[in-house]
N, C-alpha and C positions, 0 to 999 in steps of 0.2 A: 504494499499500500505505499502511497506517495505519502512524503514527510509531513508536507504541508496539509494536505486532506486529513492526514490523522490528528493534527493540532486542532484544525478546525472542528472536526468531530468530537475532540476530547473537550473542547470549549462550548461547545454546544449541548453537551451534554451537563457539564457542569453548571450552564446557565439555567439550562431548564430545571436542574436538580434546586439549584437555590430557588428559585422562583415557586418550585412548588412548595418546597419548606417555608418560604414566605407566605404562601396562600393558606395552606392546611392551619387549622388550629391547633393548639397544643395537645401533644398525647403521641401514640405509637405511629400514626400515619405521618406526623411530621419528622420523627425520628428516623423511618423509615424513607422519608423523602431525601435525607440529608447524605445517605449511603453511596448514591452513585456520584455525589460530588466529590466525594472522598477517593473514591475509586478513580474519576477521572484526574483527579490532583496526582495520586501515585503512579496512573498511567502515562501522564505526562513528563514526570520525573525520570520514567523510565525510559520513553521514547528520547529523551534530551539524551540520556547517558549513551542511547544506542547509536545516536546520529554523531553525538561527540568521539564515540571509540571508531566508527566507520571513518569519520574525516580524520583522525589521526592515524587510521592503519592507511588511507590514502595518499596522505602527506609521508608516511614512511615508505612506501612503495615506490612514489615518486623520487623520494631523495636516494634511494638504492640504485634507481634505474639511472638517475643523473650521474651517481659517482662511477657507475658501470663505465657510461657513456664518456665521462672526463679521463677514467684511467686507459679505455682502448684508444683514444685519439693519438697519444703521443706514440703507441707502437705503429697504428696505421700510416702516421705520417714519416714516421722512420723509414718504413717499407717502400712508401710511395717515393721518398726520396731517394733511396737505394736502386729502385727500378728507374728512375728518371737518370741516375748517373749512369746506371749500365747501358741506358738506351744511347 
């Protein structure tokens, strides 16, 4: 599921749950209406953690690819120069 769509869905659940909490009179129904809001908040925190870990993983992969490319360039340059000299 798209991350932005997930945040919109969680925000919608949170707002609807808080609205239901404010509409219902005191009692069990009011307490039960608050449960989805708490779940939406914990789910949002979990989604933020997942997005952050995915971003850090992508940065790590990009850094490793960059270091490999930089490490291979001098060797390729030396080989190209040697081939040019031989020619």
